[in-house]
C-alpha positions, 0 to 999 in steps of 0.5 A, spaced: 167 725 561 164 719 557 157 717 555 153 710 555 146 708 553 142 703 557 138 699 552 130 699 554 124 703 552 126 708 552 134 707 552 137 711 558 143 716 556 148 716 562 154 721 562 160 718 566 164 722 570 171 720 574 172 723 581 178 722 585 174 725 591 168 720 590 168 714 595 163 710 591 160 709 585 154 714 585 148 715 580 144 722 580 138 724 576 138 732 575 132 735 577 133 741 572 134 737 565 133 729 567 141 728 565 143 722 568 150 722 571 154 716 573 160 718 578 166 713 578 171 713 584 179 712 582 180 705 580 173 703 579 173 700 572 167 702 567 164 696 566 163 695 574 160 702 574 155 700 568 153 694 572 151 698 578 147 702 573 143 696 570 142 694 577 139 701 579 135 701 572 128 701 575 130 706 580 132 711 574 126 710 570 122 712 576 126 718 578 125 720 570 118 719 570 117 723 576 120 729 573 115 735 572 113 735 564 116 741 560 111 746 558 112 750 552 109 757 553 104 758 547 097 760 547 092 755 550 098 753 555 098 755 563 103 759 566 104 761 573 104 769 574 106 771 582 103 764 584 097 764 580 096 759 574 094 763 568 091 760 561 095 764 555 090 766 550 090 771 544 088 778 546 087 785 542 090 791 542 098 792 543 099 790 551 099 784 555 093 784 559 091 779 565 083 778 565 081 773 571 084 767 570 087 768 563 093 772 560 091 775 554 097 776 549 096 780 542 100 779 536 101 772 532 101 766 536 109 764 534 111 771 538 107 770 544 113 766 548 118 772 547 113 777 548 111 773 555 118 772 557 119 780 556 113 782 560 115 777 565 122 780 566 119 787 566 114 785 572 120 781 575 124 787 575 119 792 578 117 787 584 124 785 585 127 792 585 121 794 590 122 788 595 130 790 595 129 797 596 124 796 602 129 791 605 135 795 604 132 801 607 130 797 613 137 794 613 140 801 612 145 799 607 144 801 600 145 796 594 149 798 588 145 795 582 140 790 580 141 785 575 136 779 572 138 773 569 135 766 567 140 762 572 139 755 574 144 754 579 141 759 584 135 764 585 139 770 587 146 772 589 150 778 592 157 781 590 162 784 595 161 790 591 153 790 593 151 788 586 144 784 587 143 778 582 136 775 581 133 770 577 127 773 573 123 766 574 122 768 581 116 772 579 112 766 577 112 764 584 108 767 590 110 774 592 112 771 599 117 767 595 120 773 591 120 777 597 124 772 601 129 771 596 130 779 596 131 779 603 136 773 603 140 777 598 140 784 601 142 781 608 148 779 605 150 786 604 151 786 612 153 779 613 157 775 607 156 768 609 150 764 612 152 764 619 147 765 625 148 772 624 146 772 617 139 768 618 138 773 624 138 779 619 133 775 614 128 773 620 128 780 621 127 783 614 122 777 612 119 774 619 117 767 617 122 766 611 122 758 613 116 757 609 117 760 602 125 758 603 122 751 604 117 752 598 123 754 593 127 748 595 121 743 594 118 746 588 123 751 585 126 747 580 119 746 577 119 754 575 124 752 570 120 747 566 116 753 562 120 754 556 119 760 552 123 758 545 118 759 539 
């Protein structure tokens, strides 16, 4: 791996990667963090690859500008909860409360991000456990355990031992999206693959799953734009 800067306003940072399997020079802009990767096949000089990147500079800048902007979670910002965009406001008492289009967070403002993250994780566990229990009962196959993580590469997984893992950020999406992911992972309890038989199980557990699956593929990365660090 190497690094290079394309001059301009602003300068563009490139990560150079060599791949013996690559058949041509390629550029990729990560939808998650905006990182630009320039992949070089074997035998291609670094200068040739950088010349290629310079010819694609307008495309690169357009891709980066089209990315969703990061949202710092804090009072005054908006955050989706079960598909509804809610405004974060200061709140009385000791508990986080939903009030119409507002989500009221008590305590000091600098503690709001951590409190909201903990609250969302609790809500996610409740919703994902309920959905997993329902689908597992319909399938007639119990799961071993349920864990939550903040994964970027996948929304859920099912281990060979029957352990379900989910991204807690799923609770920010509409309920039907969370329900589809739960059905998808529970279906792996019966079919540890993505064969037609597997998708038939998903369809039985979650009729019309194609719509939430498409939403997740098109818009799911946007759930990672919300930052909860203080």
